[in-house]
C-alpha positions as CSV (number, residue, x, y, z in Angstrom):
1,M,0.0,0.0,0.0
2,L,1.0,3.5,-0.7
3,V,-0.6,6.4,1.1
4,M,0.0,10.0,0.2
5,L,-0.1,12.5,3.1
6,N,-1.0,15.2,0.7
7,S,-0.9,15.7,-3.0
8,T,2.0,18.1,-3.0
9,S,4.4,15.9,-1.0
10,S,5.7,12.4,-1.0
11,S,4.0,9.9,1.2
12,P,5.9,8.0,3.9
13,L,5.3,4.8,2.1
14,D,6.3,6.3,-1.2
15,L,9.6,7.0,0.5
16,L,10.2,3.6,1.7
17,T,8.0,1.0,0.0
18,S,10.4,-1.1,-1.9
19,N,8.5,-4.1,-3.1
20,S,6.2,-2.1,-5.4
21,S,6.7,-1.2,-9.0
22,S,6.2,2.2,-10.6
23,A,3.8,0.5,-13.0
24,L,1.3,0.6,-10.1
25,T,1.6,4.4,-10.0
26,G,1.5,4.8,-13.7
27,G,5.2,4.5,-14.5
28,A,6.8,2.2,-17.0
29,V,10.0,1.2,-15.1
30,T,9.9,-1.4,-12.5
31,L,11.6,-0.5,-9.2
32,P,14.2,-3.0,-7.8
33,K,12.9,-5.3,-5.2
34,D,14.3,-5.8,-1.7
35,S,15.7,-9.1,-0.8
36,F,13.9,-11.0,2.0
37,A,16.7,-10.2,4.5
38,N,16.6,-6.4,3.7
39,A,12.8,-6.3,3.8
40,L,12.7,-8.2,7.1
41,T,15.3,-5.9,8.6
42,K,13.5,-2.7,7.5
43,N,10.2,-4.0,8.9
44,I,11.8,-5.0,12.2
45,V,13.4,-1.6,12.5
46,A,10.1,0.2,11.7
47,M,8.3,-2.0,14.3
48,L,10.9,-1.4,17.0
49,V,10.8,2.4,16.4
50,W,7.0,2.3,16.6
51,L,7.1,0.2,19.8
52,T,9.7,2.5,21.5
53,L,7.8,5.6,20.7
54,S,4.4,4.0,21.6
55,I,5.8,3.1,25.1
56,I,7.2,6.6,25.6
57,N,4.0,8.3,24.4
58,G,1.7,6.0,26.3
59,S,3.6,6.7,29.6
60,M,3.4,10.4,28.9
61,V,-0.4,10.3,28.3
62,H,-0.8,8.2,31.5
63,T,1.3,10.7,33.5
64,F,-0.8,13.5,32.1
65,L,-4.1,11.9,33.0
66,Q,-3.0,11.0,36.5
67,H,-2.3,14.5,37.7
68,S,-4.7,17.4,37.6
69,V,-1.8,19.9,37.6
70,F,-1.3,19.0,33.9
71,Y,-4.8,19.0,32.5
72,E,-5.5,22.3,34.1
73,N,-2.5,23.8,32.4
74,P,-2.9,25.0,28.7
75,R,0.7,24.3,28.0
76,Y,0.5,20.6,28.8
77,I,-2.9,20.2,27.2
78,M,-1.4,21.4,23.9
79,F,1.6,19.1,24.5
80,I,-0.5,16.0,25.1
81,Y,-2.5,16.7,22.1
82,M,0.7,16.8,20.0
83,V,1.8,13.5,21.6
84,I,-1.5,11.8,20.7
85,N,-1.5,13.2,17.2
86,D,2.1,12.0,16.6
87,A,1.4,8.6,18.0
88,L,-1.6,8.2,15.7
89,Q,0.4,9.3,12.7
90,L,3.3,7.0,13.5
91,S,1.0,4.0,14.1
92,L,-0.8,4.6,10.8
93,V,2.5,5.0,8.8
94,T,4.1,2.0,10.4
95,A,1.0,-0.2,9.9
96,L,0.8,0.9,6.2
97,Y,4.5,0.1,5.7
98,V,4.3,-3.3,7.2
99,V,1.0,-4.2,5.4
100,S,2.5,-2.9,2.1
101,Y,4.7,-6.0,2.0
102,I,1.7,-8.2,2.2
103,F,-1.0,-6.5,0.0
104,R,-0.5,-4.5,-3.1
105,K,-4.1,-3.3,-3.4
106,I,-6.8,-2.6,-0.8
107,H,-10.5,-1.5,-1.0
108,A,-10.8,2.1,-2.1
109,S,-13.1,3.0,0.8
110,V,-10.6,1.7,3.3
111,C,-7.8,3.5,1.5
112,C,-9.8,6.8,1.6
113,C,-10.2,6.6,5.4
114,L,-6.4,5.9,5.8
115,I,-5.4,8.8,3.5
116,M,-7.7,11.3,5.1
117,T,-6.5,10.4,8.6
118,A,-2.9,10.6,7.5
119,V,-3.5,14.0,6.0
120,L,-5.2,15.3,9.1
121,T,-2.5,14.2,11.5
122,T,0.3,15.4,9.3
123,R,-1.1,18.8,8.8
124,S,-2.0,19.2,12.5
125,T,1.6,19.1,13.7
126,P,2.7,22.6,12.3
127,L,-0.5,24.3,13.7
128,I,0.0,22.7,17.1
129,L,3.6,24.0,17.1
130,A,2.3,27.5,16.3
131,G,-0.2,27.3,19.2
132,M,2.5,26.1,21.6
133,A,4.9,28.9,20.5
134,V,2.2,31.5,21.1
135,E,1.6,30.1,24.6
136,R,5.3,30.5,25.4
137,Y,5.3,34.0,24.0
138,I,2.3,35.1,26.1
139,S,3.8,33.5,29.3
140,I,7.1,35.4,28.8
141,C,6.0,38.7,27.3
142,F,2.7,39.1,29.1
143,P,3.1,37.2,32.4
144,L,0.6,39.3,34.3
145,H,-2.2,38.6,31.7
146,Y,-1.3,35.0,31.2
147,S,-4.0,33.5,33.4
148,Q,-6.7,35.6,31.6
149,M,-5.4,35.0,28.0
150,C,-4.4,31.3,28.3
151,T,-7.3,29.4,29.8
152,V,-8.4,25.7,29.5
153,P,-11.6,26.6,27.5
154,R,-9.6,28.7,25.1
155,T,-7.1,25.9,24.7
156,V,-9.8,23.4,23.9
157,L,-11.3,25.9,21.4
158,L,-7.9,26.3,19.7
159,I,-7.6,22.5,19.4
160,C,-11.1,22.4,17.8
161,V,-10.1,25.1,15.4
162,I,-6.9,23.1,14.4
163,L,-9.0,20.0,13.8
164,I,-11.5,21.9,11.6
165,L,-8.7,23.6,9.6
166,T,-6.8,20.3,9.1
167,A,-9.9,18.3,8.3
168,T,-11.1,20.8,5.7
169,P,-8.6,19.8,2.9
170,P,-9.2,16.0,3.0
171,I,-13.0,16.4,3.3
172,S,-13.0,18.8,0.3
173,D,-10.8,16.2,-1.6
174,L,-13.5,13.6,-0.9
175,L,-16.4,15.8,-1.9
176,I,-14.7,16.8,-5.2
177,T,-14.0,13.1,-5.9
178,I,-17.6,12.1,-5.1
179,V,-18.9,14.8,-7.5
180,N,-16.5,14.0,-10.4
181,E,-15.9,10.3,-10.1
182,P,-18.3,7.3,-10.4
183,A,-19.4,5.7,-7.2
184,S,-17.9,2.4,-8.3
185,L,-14.5,3.9,-7.6
186,F,-15.0,3.4,-3.9
187,H,-15.9,-0.3,-4.3
188,T,-12.8,-1.4,-6.2
189,P,-9.4,-2.5,-5.0
190,I,-6.7,0.1,-5.7
191,F,-3.1,0.8,-5.0
192,C,-3.5,3.1,-2.0
193,D,-2.0,6.4,-3.3
194,H,-3.4,9.9,-2.9
195,P,-3.2,10.8,-6.6
196,L,-4.7,7.5,-7.7
197,L,-7.7,8.0,-5.4
198,F,-8.2,11.8,-5.6
199,R,-7.4,12.2,-9.3
200,Q,-8.8,15.6,-10.1
201,R,-6.2,18.2,-11.0
202,S,-8.1,20.9,-9.0
203,I,-7.4,18.9,-5.8
204,Y,-3.7,19.2,-6.5
205,Y,-3.8,23.0,-7.0
206,K,-6.1,23.5,-4.0
207,N,-3.8,21.6,-1.7
208,C,-0.8,23.6,-3.0
209,V,-2.4,26.8,-2.1
210,F,-3.6,25.6,1.3
211,D,-0.2,24.1,2.2
212,G,1.7,27.3,1.1
213,V,-0.6,29.6,3.1
214,Y,-0.8,27.7,6.3
215,L,2.9,26.7,6.4
216,S,3.9,30.4,5.8
217,F,1.6,31.4,8.6
218,V,3.2,28.9,11.0
219,A,6.7,29.9,10.0
220,L,5.9,33.6,10.5
221,T,4.3,32.8,13.9
222,L,7.4,31.0,15.1
223,I,9.8,33.7,13.9
224,Y,7.7,36.4,15.5
225,T,7.4,34.7,18.8
226,Y,11.1,33.8,18.9
227,C,12.2,37.4,18.1
228,K,9.9,38.7,20.8
229,I,11.1,36.3,23.4
230,M,14.7,37.1,22.4
231,L,14.0,40.8,23.0
232,T,12.5,40.1,26.3
233,A,15.5,38.0,27.3
234,R,17.8,40.9,26.4
235,A,15.7,43.4,28.3
236,A,15.7,41.2,31.4
237,S,18.4,42.5,33.7
238,A,19.0,39.1,35.4
239,G,18.8,36.7,32.5
240,L,15.8,34.8,33.7
241,A,16.0,31.0,33.3
242,S,12.3,30.8,32.3
243,V,13.0,33.2,29.4
244,K,15.9,31.1,28.2
245,R,13.9,27.9,28.4
246,A,11.1,29.5,26.5
247,R,13.5,30.8,23.8
248,N,15.0,27.4,23.4
249,T,11.6,25.7,23.3
250,V,10.5,28.0,20.4
251,L,13.8,27.3,18.7
252,L,13.2,23.6,19.0
253,H,9.7,24.1,17.6
254,G,11.3,25.8,14.6
255,L,13.5,22.8,14.1
256,Q,10.4,20.6,14.2
257,L,8.7,22.8,11.6
258,L,11.7,22.5,9.3
259,L,11.6,18.8,9.6
260,C,7.9,18.8,8.9
261,M,8.4,21.0,5.8
262,L,11.0,18.5,4.4
263,A,8.0,16.5,3.2
264,F,7.4,19.2,0.6
265,V,10.9,19.1,-0.9
266,V,11.5,15.4,-0.5
267,P,10.0,14.3,-3.9
268,S,12.4,16.5,-5.9
269,L,15.4,15.9,-3.8
270,Q,14.8,12.1,-3.6
271,A,14.3,11.9,-7.4
272,A,17.6,13.8,-8.0
273,L,19.5,11.5,-5.6
274,I,18.0,8.3,-7.1
275,S,18.9,9.5,-10.6
276,L,22.5,10.0,-9.5
277,F,22.7,6.7,-7.5
278,P,20.1,4.3,-8.9
279,R,21.7,1.3,-7.3
280,F,20.8,2.8,-3.9
281,S,17.3,3.9,-4.6
282,L,15.7,1.7,-1.9
283,E,18.2,2.9,0.7
284,I,17.6,6.5,-0.3
285,R,13.8,6.1,0.1
286,Y,14.2,4.4,3.5
287,I,16.6,7.1,4.8
288,F,14.2,9.9,3.7
289,F,11.4,8.1,5.5
290,L,13.4,8.0,8.7
291,V,14.5,11.6,8.5
292,V,11.1,13.1,7.5
293,Y,8.6,11.0,9.3
294,I,10.4,9.3,12.2
295,I,12.9,11.8,13.7
296,P,10.3,14.6,14.2
297,R,8.3,12.2,16.3
298,F,11.2,12.0,18.8
299,M,11.2,15.8,19.2
300,S,8.1,16.2,21.3
301,P,9.2,13.8,24.1
302,V,12.6,15.6,24.2
303,I,11.1,19.1,24.3
304,Y,8.6,18.5,27.1
305,G,9.2,15.0,28.5
306,F,12.9,15.6,29.3
307,R,13.4,19.3,29.3
308,D,10.3,20.3,31.4
309,E,11.2,19.9,35.0
310,Q,7.7,19.6,36.4
311,F,6.6,17.0,33.8
312,R,9.9,15.1,34.1
313,R,9.5,14.8,37.9
314,Y,6.1,13.2,37.6
315,W,7.0,11.1,34.6
316,T,10.2,9.6,36.1
317,R,8.2,8.9,39.3
318,Y,5.7,7.0,37.2
319,L,8.4,5.1,35.3
320,A,10.2,4.2,38.6
321,C,6.9,2.9,40.0
322,R,6.4,0.8,36.9
323,R,9.8,-0.7,37.2
324,Q,9.3,-1.6,40.8
325,S,5.9,-3.2,40.1
326,I,7.5,-5.5,37.5
327,I,10.2,-6.8,40.0
328,R,8.9,-9.9,41.8
329,V,10.4,-10.8,45.1
330,R,10.8,-14.6,45.5
331,P,10.9,-15.8,49.1
332,A,14.1,-17.7,50.0
333,L,13.9,-21.0,51.8
334,L,16.1,-21.0,54.9
335,K,17.5,-24.1,56.5
336,V,16.9,-24.3,60.2
337,N,19.2,-26.4,62.3
338,L,17.2,-28.3,65.0
């Protein structure tokens, strides 16, 4: 299976699926196939990465839910929303990758649900980063008004707005396809690829405009908040540690955004590298998958799981308790001399 995250960027499975041929996507040249050993290794690595991140994300969500100090704080609400979003995206991508070695085609209706979910979770990440950067900006630049400006109801409202914005493109893709394509399309097995399911040219241009506008908005938001926090840090006479942490947090969010935006330049760069090194086309696709879709998923635990002192304290306490609960004490039999 091959699922396109959006029509303007390469999909995760397009970057790493190696046992498919370009004939399935309309090409004429058959891609080389992985050996069984290479395919098994890549699948094992993908599953291990998914398992590791799932354990980390699951422990973070459990820590968040167990302490009211977190779900009454807008910062941690946005953080846990990003953790859940990233976990869903990673699970979907990993499942599609593993299943792609078993099935070539799936039912179009199932493919449609998978593609729309992948598009929603992928496009949500930059908007969540923008929201978290604005929260840091308000806490540093307007500390006296923070409790009035950043409240739990407003945070929930912001999450709903993000969901609506990110759900609009895939829903519009579906509506355009329903209007212009026969209903039989959704009842046939297809190779799960965004352009093969949503074939209208207008969908491509619409998504180009949407992605350009909303990524530019997120980039400008991060640059603005970072500059404002930097100015506040310079104006602070005693170099407050909270200001430095907020500055570094926004900087890490900027790095996350750059990694997310790689998905929009990957197709051209990947095609150029494959044309130069055709013998390593499978390895190039797999490396791009790891860099674009896996590494950014490790950033969220680093930014708040390890760097945030308050969350780290509760999180490590939970992990320590889990370790102690797994250790079983076996009673020793003592010999008594009578």
